[in-house]
DRENDO-1510 file (C-alpha; in Angstrom, 1 decimal, always signed):
<recs>
REC; n; res; u; v; w
REC; 1; MET; -52.3; +17.1; +50.4 .
REC; 2; ALA; -54.8; +16.0; +47.7 .
REC; 3; THR; -55.9; +18.4; +45.0 .
REC; 4; ASN; -58.0; +18.0; +41.9 .
REC; 5; THR; -55.2; +18.9; +39.5 .
REC; 6; PRO; -52.0; +17.7; +41.1 .
REC; 7; ASN; -48.7; +19.3; +40.2 .
REC; 8; LEU; -46.2; +16.6; +39.1 .
REC; 9; GLU; -43.3; +18.9; +38.5 .
REC; 10; CYS; -40.7; +19.3; +41.3 .
REC; 11; ARG; -37.0; +19.5; +41.9 .
REC; 12; MET; -35.3; +16.4; +43.4 .
REC; 13; TYR; -33.7; +18.2; +46.4 .
REC; 14; GLU; -34.9; +20.5; +49.1 .
REC; 15; ALA; -32.6; +23.4; +48.0 .
REC; 16; LYS; -34.0; +25.4; +45.1 .
REC; 17; TYR; -30.6; +26.1; +43.7 .
REC; 18; PRO; -27.3; +24.1; +43.7 .
REC; 19; GLU; -24.3; +25.3; +45.7 .
REC; 20; VAL; -21.2; +26.8; +44.2 .
REC; 21; ASP; -18.5; +24.2; +43.4 .
REC; 22; MET; -21.0; +21.5; +43.2 .
REC; 23; ALA; -21.2; +19.0; +40.3 .
REC; 24; VAL; -24.7; +18.8; +38.8 .
REC; 25; MET; -26.3; +16.9; +35.9 .
REC; 26; ILE; -27.4; +18.9; +32.9 .
REC; 27; GLN; -28.9; +18.5; +29.5 .
REC; 28; VAL; -27.9; +20.8; +26.6 .
REC; 29; LYS; -30.9; +22.6; +25.2 .
REC; 30; ASN; -29.4; +25.0; +22.6 .
REC; 31; ILE; -26.2; +26.6; +21.6 .
REC; 32; ALA; -26.1; +30.4; +21.3 .
REC; 33; ASP; -23.4; +32.9; +20.2 .
REC; 34; MET; -21.6; +33.1; +23.6 .
REC; 35; GLY; -22.4; +29.7; +25.1 .
REC; 36; ALA; -24.7; +26.9; +25.6 .
REC; 37; TYR; -28.0; +27.0; +27.5 .
REC; 38; VAL; -28.7; +23.9; +29.6 .
REC; 39; SER; -31.3; +22.5; +31.9 .
REC; 40; LEU; -30.4; +21.3; +35.4 .
REC; 41; LEU; -32.1; +18.0; +35.6 .
REC; 42; GLU; -32.0; +17.6; +39.4 .
REC; 43; TYR; -33.5; +21.1; +39.9 .
REC; 44; ASN; -36.7; +20.9; +37.9 .
REC; 45; ASN; -35.0; +21.8; +34.7 .
REC; 46; ILE; -34.1; +25.4; +35.7 .
REC; 47; GLU; -31.9; +27.1; +33.1 .
REC; 48; GLY; -28.1; +27.5; +33.3 .
REC; 49; MET; -25.4; +28.6; +30.9 .
REC; 50; ILE; -22.0; +27.3; +29.9 .
REC; 51; LEU; -19.8; +29.9; +28.3 .
REC; 52; PHE; -17.6; +28.7; +25.5 .
REC; 53; SER; -14.5; +29.6; +27.5 .
REC; 54; GLU; -15.6; +27.1; +30.1 .
REC; 55; LEU; -16.0; +24.2; +27.7 .
REC; 56; SER; -12.4; +23.0; +27.6 .
REC; 57; ARG; -8.9; +23.7; +29.1 .
REC; 58; ARG; -7.5; +23.3; +25.6 .
REC; 59; ARG; -7.8; +25.6; +22.6 .
REC; 60; ILE; -11.3; +25.2; +21.1 .
REC; 61; ARG; -11.2; +24.2; +17.5 .
REC; 62; SER; -14.8; +23.0; +17.1 .
REC; 63; VAL; -17.6; +23.8; +19.6 .
REC; 64; SER; -19.7; +21.0; +18.2 .
REC; 65; SER; -17.1; +18.4; +19.1 .
REC; 66; LEU; -17.2; +19.5; +22.8 .
REC; 67; ILE; -21.0; +20.0; +23.3 .
REC; 68; LYS; -24.1; +18.8; +21.5 .
REC; 69; VAL; -27.7; +19.6; +21.9 .
REC; 70; GLY; -29.5; +16.8; +23.9 .
REC; 71; ARG; -26.3; +15.5; +25.6 .
REC; 72; ILE; -26.6; +14.7; +29.3 .
REC; 73; GLU; -23.4; +15.2; +31.4 .
REC; 74; PRO; -22.1; +16.5; +34.7 .
REC; 75; VAL; -20.7; +20.1; +35.0 .
REC; 76; MET; -19.5; +22.3; +37.8 .
REC; 77; VAL; -21.4; +25.2; +39.3 .
REC; 78; LEU; -19.5; +28.5; +39.1 .
REC; 79; ARG; -21.9; +31.2; +40.2 .
REC; 80; VAL; -25.5; +31.3; +41.4 .
REC; 81; ASP; -27.7; +34.4; +41.4 .
REC; 82; LYS; -30.7; +33.4; +43.4 .
REC; 83; GLU; -32.5; +36.7; +42.9 .
REC; 84; LYS; -32.2; +36.7; +39.1 .
REC; 85; GLY; -32.1; +33.0; +38.7 .
REC; 86; TYR; -28.8; +33.0; +36.8 .
REC; 87; ILE; -26.6; +29.9; +37.1 .
REC; 88; ASP; -23.1; +29.9; +35.4 .
REC; 89; LEU; -21.6; +26.5; +34.8 .
REC; 90; SER; -18.3; +25.0; +33.7 .
REC; 91; LYS; -17.5; +21.8; +31.9 .
REC; 92; ARG; -13.7; +22.2; +32.0 .
REC; 93; ARG; -13.5; +22.5; +35.8 .
REC; 94; VAL; -15.2; +19.3; +36.6 .
REC; 95; SER; -12.8; +16.5; +37.6 .
REC; 96; GLU; -13.2; +12.7; +37.0 .
REC; 97; GLU; -13.9; +12.2; +40.7 .
REC; 98; ASP; -16.7; +14.9; +40.5 .
REC; 99; ILE; -18.1; +13.2; +37.4 .
REC; 100; GLN; -18.2; +9.8; +39.1 .
REC; 101; GLY; -19.8; +11.2; +42.2 .
REC; 102; CYS; -22.4; +13.2; +40.3 .
REC; 103; GLU; -23.4; +10.3; +38.1 .
REC; 104; GLU; -23.9; +8.0; +41.1 .
REC; 105; ARG; -25.9; +10.6; +43.0 .
REC; 106; TYR; -28.0; +11.4; +39.9 .
REC; 107; ASN; -28.8; +7.8; +39.2 .
REC; 108; LYS; -30.1; +7.3; +42.8 .
REC; 109; SER; -32.0; +10.6; +42.7 .
REC; 110; LYS; -33.6; +9.7; +39.4 .
REC; 111; LEU; -34.9; +6.4; +40.7 .
REC; 112; VAL; -36.3; +8.1; +43.9 .
REC; 113; HIS; -37.9; +10.8; +41.8 .
REC; 114; SER; -39.5; +8.3; +39.4 .
REC; 115; ILE; -41.0; +6.4; +42.4 .
REC; 116; MET; -42.2; +9.6; +44.1 .
REC; 117; ARG; -43.8; +10.9; +40.9 .
REC; 118; HIS; -45.6; +7.7; +40.1 .
REC; 119; VAL; -47.1; +7.6; +43.6 .
REC; 120; ALA; -48.1; +11.2; +43.4 .
REC; 121; GLU; -49.7; +10.6; +40.0 .
REC; 122; THR; -51.6; +7.5; +41.0 .
REC; 123; MET; -52.8; +8.9; +44.4 .
REC; 124; ASN; -53.7; +12.4; +42.9 .
REC; 125; LEU; -51.1; +14.3; +45.1 .
REC; 126; ASP; -48.9; +17.3; +44.5 .
REC; 127; LEU; -45.4; +15.9; +44.0 .
REC; 128; GLU; -43.9; +18.8; +45.9 .
REC; 129; ASP; -46.1; +18.1; +48.9 .
REC; 130; LEU; -45.0; +14.4; +48.8 .
REC; 131; TYR; -41.4; +15.6; +48.8 .
REC; 132; ILE; -42.0; +18.0; +51.6 .
REC; 133; HIS; -43.5; +15.4; +53.9 .
REC; 134; VAL; -41.6; +12.2; +52.8 .
REC; 135; GLY; -38.8; +12.7; +50.3 .
REC; 136; TRP; -36.8; +15.6; +51.8 .
REC; 137; PRO; -37.1; +14.5; +55.4 .
REC; 138; LEU; -35.6; +11.2; +54.3 .
REC; 139; TYR; -32.8; +13.1; +52.5 .
REC; 140; ARG; -32.0; +15.0; +55.7 .
REC; 141; LYS; -32.1; +11.9; +58.0 .
REC; 142; TYR; -30.4; +9.3; +55.7 .
REC; 143; GLY; -28.2; +11.5; +53.5 .
REC; 144; HIS; -30.1; +10.3; +50.5 .
REC; 145; ALA; -33.7; +9.1; +50.2 .
REC; 146; PHE; -32.3; +6.1; +48.1 .
REC; 147; GLU; -30.7; +4.7; +51.3 .
REC; 148; ALA; -34.0; +5.1; +53.2 .
REC; 149; PHE; -35.9; +3.4; +50.3 .
REC; 150; LYS; -33.6; +0.4; +50.5 .
REC; 151; LEU; -34.5; +0.0; +54.2 .
REC; 152; ILE; -38.2; +0.4; +53.3 .
REC; 153; VAL; -38.0; -2.7; +51.1 .
REC; 154; ASN; -37.7; -5.0; +54.2 .
REC; 155; ASP; -39.0; -2.8; +57.1 .
REC; 156; PRO; -41.2; +0.1; +56.0 .
REC; 157; ASP; -42.7; +0.9; +59.4 .
REC; 158; SER; -39.4; +1.7; +61.0 .
REC; 159; VAL; -38.7; +4.3; +58.3 .
REC; 160; LEU; -42.1; +5.8; +57.5 .
REC; 161; ASN; -43.8; +5.7; +60.9 .
REC; 162; SER; -41.3; +8.3; +62.2 .
REC; 163; LEU; -42.4; +10.8; +59.6 .
REC; 164; THR; -45.0; +13.3; +60.9 .
REC; 165; ARG; -46.5; +16.7; +60.0 .
REC; 166; GLU; -48.4; +19.4; +61.9 .
REC; 167; VAL; -52.0; +20.1; +61.1 .
REC; 168; LYS; -53.9; +23.1; +62.5 .
REC; 169; GLU; -57.5; +22.5; +63.6 .
REC; 170; ILE; -60.2; +24.4; +65.4 .
REC; 171; GLY; -60.9; +22.9; +68.8 .
REC; 172; LEU; -64.2; +22.6; +70.6 .
REC; 173; ASP; -63.5; +25.9; +72.4 .
REC; 174; GLY; -63.1; +27.7; +69.0 .
REC; 175; GLN; -59.3; +28.0; +69.5 .
REC; 176; GLU; -56.8; +26.9; +66.8 .
REC; 177; VAL; -54.8; +23.9; +67.9 .
REC; 178; THR; -51.9; +22.2; +66.3 .
REC; 179; LYS; -51.9; +18.4; +66.0 .
REC; 180; VAL; -49.1; +16.1; +65.0 .
REC; 181; VAL; -50.3; +13.4; +62.6 .
REC; 182; PRO; -48.6; +10.9; +60.3 .
REC; 183; ALA; -46.9; +12.5; +57.3 .
REC; 184; ILE; -49.0; +10.3; +54.8 .
REC; 185; SER; -52.1; +8.3; +55.0 .
REC; 186; ASP; -52.2; +4.5; +55.1 .
REC; 187; GLU; -53.3; +4.4; +51.4 .
REC; 188; VAL; -50.4; +6.6; +50.3 .
REC; 189; LYS; -48.0; +4.6; +52.5 .
REC; 190; ASP; -49.1; +1.3; +51.0 .
REC; 191; ALA; -48.7; +2.7; +47.4 .
REC; 192; LEU; -45.3; +4.0; +48.2 .
REC; 193; VAL; -44.1; +0.8; +49.8 .
REC; 194; LYS; -45.5; -1.2; +46.9 .
REC; 195; ASN; -43.7; +0.9; +44.3 .
REC; 196; ILE; -40.4; +0.9; +46.2 .
REC; 197; ARG; -40.5; -2.9; +46.6 .
REC; 198; ARG; -41.3; -3.3; +42.9 .
REC; 199; ARG; -38.5; -1.1; +41.7 .
REC; 200; MET; -35.8; -1.7; +44.4 .
REC; 201; THR; -36.0; -5.3; +45.4 .
REC; 202; PRO; -32.5; -6.7; +44.7 .
REC; 203; GLN; -32.3; -9.1; +41.8 .
REC; 204; PRO; -29.9; -12.0; +42.1 .
REC; 205; LEU; -26.8; -11.8; +39.8 .
REC; 206; LYS; -25.9; -14.7; +37.6 .
REC; 207; ILE; -22.2; -15.7; +37.9 .
REC; 208; ARG; -20.7; -18.1; +35.4 .
REC; 209; ALA; -17.4; -19.7; +34.6 .
REC; 210; ASP; -16.5; -21.6; +31.4 .
REC; 211; ILE; -14.2; -24.6; +31.7 .
REC; 212; GLU; -13.0; -27.7; +29.7 .
REC; 213; MET; -12.5; -31.1; +31.3 .
REC; 214; LYS; -11.0; -34.1; +29.7 .
REC; 215; CYS; -10.3; -37.6; +31.2 .
REC; 216; PHE; -9.3; -40.6; +29.1 .
REC; 217; GLU; -8.6; -43.0; +31.9 .
REC; 218; PHE; -10.7; -46.2; +31.9 .
REC; 219; ASP; -11.1; -46.8; +35.6 .
REC; 220; GLY; -14.7; -48.0; +35.5 .
REC; 221; VAL; -18.1; -46.4; +35.4 .
REC; 222; LEU; -17.9; -45.1; +39.0 .
REC; 223; HIS; -14.9; -42.9; +38.2 .
REC; 224; ILE; -14.9; -42.2; +34.5 .
REC; 225; LYS; -18.3; -43.2; +33.1 .
REC; 226; VAL; -16.7; -44.8; +30.0 .
REC; 227; LEU; -17.4; -48.2; +28.4 .
REC; 228; PRO; -15.4; -49.6; +25.5 .
REC; 229; PHE; -17.3; -49.6; +22.2 .
REC; 230; SER; -17.3; -53.4; +21.8 .
REC; 231; PHE; -18.5; -54.0; +25.3 .
REC; 232; ALA; -21.2; -51.3; +25.1 .
REC; 233; SER; -22.3; -52.7; +21.7 .
REC; 234; ILE; -22.6; -56.2; +23.1 .
REC; 235; ILE; -24.5; -55.1; +26.2 .
REC; 236; PHE; -27.0; -53.0; +24.1 .
REC; 237; SER; -27.5; -55.8; +21.6 .
REC; 238; LEU; -28.2; -58.4; +24.3 .
REC; 239; ILE; -30.7; -56.0; +26.0 .
REC; 240; SER; -32.4; -55.4; +22.7 .
REC; 241; SER; -32.6; -59.1; +21.9 .
REC; 242; PHE; -33.9; -59.9; +25.4 .
REC; 243; PHE; -36.8; -57.5; +24.9 .
REC; 244; ASN; -37.5; -58.9; +21.4 .
REC; 245; GLU; -36.7; -55.6; +19.7 .
REC; 246; SER; -36.6; -55.4; +15.9 .
REC; 247; TYR; -33.5; -55.6; +13.8 .
REC; 248; ASP; -33.8; -51.9; +13.1 .
REC; 249; ARG; -33.8; -51.1; +16.8 .
REC; 250; ILE; -30.7; -53.3; +17.4 .
REC; 251; VAL; -28.8; -51.5; +14.6 .
REC; 252; GLU; -30.0; -48.2; +16.0 .
REC; 253; GLY; -28.7; -49.2; +19.4 .
REC; 254; LEU; -25.3; -50.1; +17.9 .
REC; 255; VAL; -25.1; -46.7; +16.2 .
REC; 256; TYR; -26.0; -44.7; +19.2 .
REC; 257; SER; -23.7; -46.8; +21.5 .
REC; 258; ARG; -20.9; -45.5; +19.4 .
REC; 259; LEU; -22.2; -41.9; +19.8 .
REC; 260; VAL; -22.5; -42.5; +23.6 .
REC; 261; PHE; -18.9; -43.8; +23.7 .
REC; 262; ASN; -17.6; -40.7; +21.9 .
REC; 263; LEU; -19.6; -38.5; +24.3 .
REC; 264; PHE; -18.6; -40.2; +27.5 .
REC; 265; LEU; -15.0; -40.3; +26.5 .
REC; 266; TYR; -14.7; -36.7; +27.7 .
REC; 267; LEU; -16.9; -36.9; +30.7 .
REC; 268; PRO; -15.2; -36.3; +34.1 .
REC; 269; SER; -15.7; -38.5; +37.1 .
REC; 270; GLN; -18.9; -38.2; +39.1 .
REC; 271; GLU; -16.8; -37.3; +42.1 .
REC; 272; ALA; -15.3; -34.2; +40.4 .
REC; 273; MET; -18.8; -32.8; +39.5 .
REC; 274; ARG; -20.1; -33.5; +43.0 .
REC; 275; LYS; -17.1; -31.8; +44.5 .
REC; 276; ALA; -17.7; -28.7; +42.4 .
REC; 277; GLU; -21.4; -28.5; +43.3 .
REC; 278; ALA; -20.6; -29.2; +47.0 .
REC; 279; ALA; -18.5; -26.0; +47.1 .
REC; 280; GLY; -21.8; -24.0; +46.9 .
REC; 281; ASN; -24.1; -23.2; +49.8 .
REC; 282; LYS; -27.7; -22.4; +50.4 .
REC; 283; ASP; -27.4; -18.7; +49.5 .
REC; 284; CYS; -25.0; -19.4; +46.6 .
REC; 285; PRO; -25.7; -22.9; +45.0 .
REC; 286; VAL; -23.3; -24.1; +42.3 .
REC; 287; LYS; -24.5; -26.1; +39.3 .
REC; 288; ILE; -22.4; -27.6; +36.5 .
REC; 289; LYS; -23.7; -28.2; +33.0 .
REC; 290; LEU; -22.4; -29.9; +29.9 .
REC; 291; VAL; -22.4; -27.6; +26.8 .
REC; 292; ALA; -20.6; -29.9; +24.4 .
REC; 293; PRO; -17.7; -32.2; +25.2 .
REC; 294; PRO; -15.3; -31.2; +26.6 .
REC; 295; SER; -16.9; -27.8; +27.5 .
REC; 296; TYR; -18.8; -27.2; +30.7 .
REC; 297; VAL; -20.2; -24.2; +32.5 .
REC; 298; LEU; -20.4; -23.6; +36.3 .
REC; 299; ASN; -23.0; -21.1; +37.3 .
REC; 300; THR; -24.6; -19.7; +40.4 .
REC; 301; GLN; -27.0; -17.0; +41.4 .
REC; 302; THR; -26.4; -14.6; +44.4 .
REC; 303; LEU; -27.1; -11.1; +45.6 .
REC; 304; ASP; -23.4; -10.6; +46.4 .
REC; 305; LYS; -21.2; -10.5; +43.3 .
REC; 306; GLU; -17.9; -11.0; +45.1 .
REC; 307; GLN; -19.3; -13.9; +47.1 .
REC; 308; GLY; -20.5; -15.6; +43.9 .
REC; 309; ILE; -17.2; -15.2; +42.2 .
REC; 310; THR; -15.4; -16.6; +45.2 .
REC; 311; ILE; -17.7; -19.6; +45.5 .
REC; 312; LEU; -17.2; -20.5; +41.8 .
REC; 313; ASN; -13.5; -20.2; +42.1 .
REC; 314; LYS; -13.6; -22.6; +45.0 .
REC; 315; ALA; -15.8; -25.0; +43.0 .
REC; 316; ILE; -13.3; -24.9; +40.1 .
REC; 317; ALA; -10.4; -25.6; +42.4 .
REC; 318; ALA; -12.2; -28.5; +44.0 .
REC; 319; CYS; -13.2; -29.9; +40.6 .
REC; 320; SER; -9.7; -29.5; +39.2 .
REC; 321; GLU; -8.2; -31.3; +42.2 .
REC; 322; GLU; -10.6; -34.2; +41.9 .
REC; 323; ILE; -10.2; -34.7; +38.1 .
REC; 324; ALA; -6.4; -34.5; +38.5 .
REC; 325; ARG; -6.6; -37.6; +40.8 .
REC; 326; HIS; -8.0; -39.5; +37.8 .
REC; 327; LYS; -5.3; -38.2; +35.5 .
REC; 328; GLY; -7.7; -35.8; +33.9 .
REC; 329; LYS; -7.2; -32.1; +33.1 .
REC; 330; LEU; -9.3; -29.0; +33.7 .
REC; 331; ILE; -8.8; -25.8; +31.8 .
REC; 332; VAL; -10.5; -22.5; +32.7 .
REC; 333; LYS; -11.6; -20.9; +29.4 .
REC; 334; GLU; -13.3; -17.9; +31.0 .
REC; 335; ALA; -13.0; -17.1; +34.7 .
REC; 336; ALA; -16.0; -16.5; +37.0 .
REC; 337; ARG; -17.8; -13.3; +36.2 .
REC; 338; ALA; -21.2; -11.8; +36.3 .
REC; 339; VAL; -23.2; -12.4; +33.1 .
REC; 340; SER; -26.0; -10.4; +31.6 .
REC; 341; GLU; -29.4; -11.7; +30.5 .
REC; 342; ARG; -28.2; -11.6; +26.9 .
REC; 343; GLU; -25.1; -13.8; +27.6 .
REC; 344; ASP; -27.3; -16.2; +29.5 .
REC; 345; LYS; -29.7; -16.4; +26.6 .
REC; 346; GLN; -26.9; -17.0; +24.1 .
REC; 347; LEU; -25.7; -19.9; +26.2 .
REC; 348; ALA; -29.2; -21.4; +26.4 .
REC; 349; GLU; -29.6; -21.0; +22.6 .
REC; 350; GLN; -26.2; -22.7; +22.0 .
REC; 351; MET; -27.1; -25.6; +24.3 .
REC; 352; ALA; -30.5; -26.0; +22.6 .
REC; 353; LYS; -28.8; -26.0; +19.1 .
REC; 354; LEU; -26.4; -28.7; +20.2 .
REC; 355; GLY; -29.3; -30.7; +21.6 .
REC; 356; ARG; -31.1; -30.5; +18.3 .
REC; 357; GLU; -28.0; -31.6; +16.4 .
REC; 358; ASN; -27.6; -34.6; +18.6 .
REC; 359; GLU; -31.2; -35.6; +17.9 .
REC; 360; GLU; -30.8; -35.6; +14.2 .
REC; 361; VAL; -30.9; -38.9; +12.4 .
REC; 362; SER; -27.4; -40.1; +11.4 .
REC; 363; GLY; -26.4; -41.2; +7.9 .
REC; 364; ASP; -25.8; -44.7; +9.1 .
REC; 365; GLU; -29.5; -45.1; +10.0 .
REC; 366; ASP; -30.5; -44.0; +6.4 .
REC; 367; SER; -28.1; -46.6; +4.9 .
REC; 368; GLU; -29.6; -49.3; +7.0 .
REC; 369; GLU; -33.1; -48.4; +5.9 .
REC; 370; GLU; -32.0; -48.6; +2.3 .
REC; 371; GLU; -30.6; -52.0; +2.8 .
REC; 372; ASP; -33.9; -53.2; +4.4 .
REC; 373; THR; -36.0; -51.9; +1.6 .
REC; 374; GLY; -33.6; -53.4; -1.0 .
REC; 375; MET; -34.7; -56.9; +0.0 .
REC; 376; GLY; -38.1; -56.3; -1.7 .
REC; 377; ASP; -41.3; -58.2; -0.9 .
REC; 378; ILE; -39.8; -61.7; -0.6 .
REC; 379; ASP; -41.6; -64.5; +1.2 .
REC; 380; LEU; -38.9; -65.6; +3.5 .
REC; 381; GLU; -40.8; -68.7; +4.6 .
REC; 382; ASN; -41.4; -70.0; +1.1 .
REC; 383; SER; -38.0; -69.1; +0.0 .
REC; 384; GLY; -36.5; -70.9; +2.9 .
REC; 385; THR; -38.5; -74.0; +2.0 .
REC; 386; GLY; -37.4; -74.0; -1.6 .
REC; 387; LEU; -33.8; -73.8; -0.6 .
REC; 388; THR; -34.0; -76.8; +1.8 .
REC; 389; GLU; -35.7; -78.9; -0.9 .
</recs>
């Protein structure tokens, strides 16, 4: 199979030409007087033609509005002359169902072709030979090589070990004999499996729901996590004094105790958050995070989108039921849905920004510092003695 100058150009399917009434993916190359010349992307870019009369069912007012050079889209095969290599195509006869099926098939075939071509290039093989011995047999057996590649991710031997080819050799008696050997060598097999696993290993989807929770009931820290400001201030001051903290630290404690009070005024009960996270499982764990009171996000990661959405909905229901027991309220701002890396990054940036804002020094602290420096360099001990005298 190996050659010094491997050929890396090959069609995706075993048939050299498409069948009539079959939807194929094309790319427009140029527009002539009678029609548009296109390349059939799945058939090694062989040329086809779309007559202007086959562009639209409606009256054509502007050809440029219907077809543009470089555009990739599905069309229907009208006629195929295998002897002359002519292929007539139609854009107006392809249905929405045909378009959807063609796009799905092409996306799978393109991924398979990319993997096969990369293996052929790195292993110095002819791409067509690799298709003859691996790709097209898998198309015949599994309907599409993409389905076989999915199985190879977890169990490559069960798929690839069944592929064989015949090799003719000269025996000891001088007669030509035919031997059945594995379709590919162990080195090529390892390279193929490595590329398939790198490109086709399923990536977990991120599922997220945005909610708001409010609870103003003062039932104690075990339920609501709220302390009145005066009580929180006294506790913090006593702790600071006990550890001989400076006056500035005590004032800082009073300031931040107020901030803590404002924050925890919106926090739901521990039970509600635990109930939400308990709705998850090992394959689909649920986590709940605070964005900014009273906004929270529930998220999970899973390979099954529908399972992830179902689990998050159960978590929201459990959390809502629990928070309602404490006279709280849960509002779903955005229902459970799959989020992209961009959306996930935006949420992380938003939470980081809020974190930085919470760490900023408040104006109250600045005013306290001004009051401290306004006393000047006074000797408190001598001043005190003078007053007592």
